[in-house]
Residue, then its C-alpha position, 0 to 999 in steps of 0.5 A: m729659595s726665591g726672591d730678589i737679592a739686590t736691585n739697582r734703583k739707579a738704573g731706572r733713574d738714569f736709563h730708559i729701559l728698552e728691553k730686558y734679558e735674564a742671564g745666569l751668572e758664573l760665580k765661585g763658591t765663596e761668592v755664593k756664600s757672600i751673596r746669601a749673606g747679603k754682602i753685595n752692591v750692584a749700584d754701578a754694575f753694567a754689562r759689556v759684550e767682549n769677544g762674543q761673551v758678555f761680562l758683568y763689571g762693577c758688581h761688588i761682592q764682598p770676600w767671604q771672611t772665613a775663607g782662606e787666602w787661596f779660596n777667596h775671590t776678588a771683590k770687583r772682578p769681571r763675571r761672565l754672564l751666561l746667555h744664548k748666542r742669539e741673545i749675545l748677538k742682539l745685545s752686541s748690535a743694541t750696544a753698537i747704537k750710540g747712547c745705549a748701555l747694558p745696566l744691571l737691573r736686579l739680581y735674584w734667586k731662581n731654582r737655587r741659582v743666581k740670575v741677573e736681569i740686565g736691560v738695554g737702556k738708553g741714557k736719560t737727560h737731566a730734563d727727562q729725569r726732572h720730568d719723571l720726578k715731577k710725574k711721581v710727585e703729581l701721582r703721589e699728590a693725586q693718591r693723597e687727595m683720593a685717600r682724603f676724599n675716601r675718608r670722608 
């Protein structure tokens, strides 16, 4: 089983991504079942370095319906990310810079395990966002004109 589970499109809109890191995700059994069923929302997910460990916040995994009260998980609990120590130190120093954050970019399967791609992102201003939107519109218009020209 391989492929994307969920992508965070807001991260590309709100941040300039400087670096990307792949991390494992510490999950409970019912969380994996919910992820396989597609009951996940990563729109506001971000990571934070605390006490030498990296935790994922804001990732909403819906509780598994058929699980009992004792075995089920909390929907928005912080989940630990599994990274090497030198990667954690790099992330810690990167987030110490003002304006940098660790948004979740995507969640995907790799060798039957759930992996997370987080990025070191510097926040975009509204002017940057407008500039990106303008570039996208210009590119779309150029592609339409090329297609129209090639049809003749």
